[in-house]
C-alpha positions in Angstrom: 172.4 304.1 283.0 169.1 304.7 284.7 165.7 304.6 283.1 165.4 308.4 282.7 168.8 308.6 280.9 167.8 305.7 278.7 164.5 307.2 277.8 166.2 310.6 277.0 168.7 308.9 274.8 165.9 307.1 272.9 164.1 310.3 272.4 167.2 312.1 271.3 168.1 309.4 268.8 164.5 309.5 267.4 164.7 313.3 267.0 168.1 313.1 265.2 166.8 310.4 262.9 163.6 312.4 262.2 165.6 315.6 261.5 167.8 313.8 259.0 164.6 312.7 257.1 162.9 316.1 257.2 163.8 318.6 254.4 162.8 322.3 254.8 161.9 324.4 251.7 161.0 328.1 251.6 160.1 330.4 248.7 157.7 332.8 246.9 154.5 331.7 245.2 152.4 333.6 242.6 149.3 332.6 240.7 146.1 333.5 238.9 142.6 332.4 239.8 139.1 332.1 238.4 136.0 332.5 240.6 132.3 331.7 240.3 129.6 332.0 242.9 127.2 329.5 244.5 124.0 330.6 246.1 121.0 329.0 247.9 118.6 330.9 245.7 115.9 328.7 243.9 115.7 331.3 241.2 118.0 330.7 238.2 120.3 333.4 236.9 120.4 334.5 233.3 124.2 334.5 233.2 127.3 334.1 235.4 130.5 335.8 234.5 133.5 334.0 235.9 136.0 336.6 237.2 139.7 336.5 237.5 142.2 337.5 240.2 145.7 337.1 241.4 147.6 335.5 244.4 151.0 336.3 245.7 152.8 335.3 248.8 155.2 332.9 250.5 155.2 329.2 251.4 157.2 326.8 253.5 157.4 323.1 253.1 158.5 320.3 255.5 159.2 317.2 253.5 159.1 313.8 255.3 159.7 311.1 252.7 156.7 311.1 250.4 154.6 313.2 252.8 154.9 317.0 253.3 153.3 319.8 255.3 153.0 323.2 253.6 151.9 326.4 255.3 151.2 329.4 253.1 150.4 333.1 253.4 149.1 334.9 250.3 147.5 338.1 249.2 144.5 337.3 247.0 142.0 339.1 244.8 138.8 337.5 243.4 135.7 338.6 241.5 132.6 337.3 239.9 129.1 338.4 238.6 125.7 336.9 238.6 123.2 338.6 236.2 119.5 338.3 237.1 116.7 337.4 234.7 114.7 340.0 232.9 111.0 339.7 232.1 107.5 340.9 232.9 106.9 338.3 235.6 108.4 339.8 238.8 108.4 336.4 240.5 111.0 335.2 237.9 113.3 338.1 238.5 116.6 337.4 240.2 119.1 339.8 241.7 122.2 341.2 240.0 125.2 340.4 242.2 128.7 341.8 241.6 131.3 340.4 243.9 134.9 341.4 244.4 137.3 340.5 247.2 140.7 341.5 248.4 142.5 340.0 251.4 144.9 337.4 252.8 144.8 333.6 252.9 146.6 331.6 255.5 146.6 328.0 254.4 147.8 324.7 255.8 148.2 321.8 253.3 149.1 318.2 253.7 150.4 316.5 250.6 151.7 313.2 249.3 154.0 312.3 246.4 152.0 310.1 244.1 154.7 309.2 241.6 157.9 310.4 240.0 158.4 311.7 236.5 162.0 310.6 235.9 164.7 312.0 238.1 163.7 315.7 237.9 160.0 315.9 238.6 157.1 314.3 240.5 153.3 314.5 240.8 151.7 315.3 244.1 148.2 315.4 245.6 147.3 317.6 248.5 144.4 318.9 250.7 144.0 321.3 253.5 142.2 324.2 255.2 142.6 327.9 254.7 141.4 331.0 256.5 140.6 334.1 254.5 141.1 337.5 256.2 139.0 340.3 254.5 140.7 343.6 253.8 138.4 345.1 251.2 135.3 343.1 250.3 132.7 344.6 248.0 129.3 343.1 247.3 127.0 345.0 244.9 123.4 343.8 245.1 121.0 345.2 242.4 123.2 348.3 242.0 123.5 348.9 245.8 126.8 348.5 247.4 126.3 346.6 250.7 127.8 348.3 253.8 131.0 346.9 255.3 129.0 346.0 258.4 127.1 343.3 256.3 130.4 341.7 255.2 132.2 339.2 257.4 135.8 339.7 258.4 136.8 336.3 257.0 135.8 332.9 255.9 137.1 329.3 256.1 138.1 327.4 252.9 138.5 323.8 252.0 141.4 323.1 249.5 142.1 320.1 247.3 144.6 319.9 244.4 147.4 318.4 242.5 150.9 319.6 241.8 154.3 318.9 240.4 157.8 319.7 241.5 160.2 320.3 238.6 163.7 321.0 239.8 163.4 324.0 242.1 159.9 325.0 240.7 156.6 323.9 242.1 153.4 324.1 240.0 150.0 323.6 241.6 146.3 323.5 240.5 143.9 323.7 243.3 140.1 324.0 244.0 139.1 326.3 246.9 135.6 326.3 248.3 134.5 328.6 251.0 132.4 326.7 253.6 131.3 329.7 255.6 129.1 332.7 254.7 130.8 335.7 253.0 128.3 338.2 254.6 125.7 338.4 257.3 122.5 337.3 255.7 120.2 334.2 255.4 120.9 334.4 251.6 124.0 332.2 251.2 126.8 333.1 248.8 129.9 330.9 248.5 133.0 331.4 246.3 134.3 328.5 244.2 137.9 329.2 243.1 140.4 327.5 240.8 144.0 328.7 241.4 147.0 327.9 239.2 150.2 328.8 241.0 154.0 328.6 240.5 156.5 328.7 243.3 160.3 328.6 243.6 162.0 326.6 246.4 165.1 328.5 247.5 166.3 326.0 250.0 
């Protein structure tokens, strides 16, 4: 057996062993979220109303021992409101901002099984990145709907969370933070989202 044949055999054996250790899962995922806004304004707001939204899509999971990789694709809606101060001093007035969002998230997560809960469940931790693709953003600023040209086509998100697998069900609670601007302005607005989701592993 020459060196090339030996190397090919080693690679083939490694791939077979890795394939035996990798488990593929696929299924739907649905959830509900709550959103609040962060801004770079030095002026305090009188009130912030945390909005709610939904998420629905599909996920795949490649499990390799305690580690796993999970790509996702979801339709999402989010909303939130910042209410400005009122008073006679104009310098203390802040703007009213009504924010709503519809679009799609493409996420890539890496997770690790922290510990088992008996034979039927476990607890996981995970983190990753997501890319939001805007389909219908609306930003109402002091009663004026900003034009679509002022809104960006997408944003990048950082994701951290914990979850549990119970039989064929997967339950996740995650925090999502947008790290890029939501619209073209020097006035920064970032969305902070908590998402509670449930998925079903069909395979």
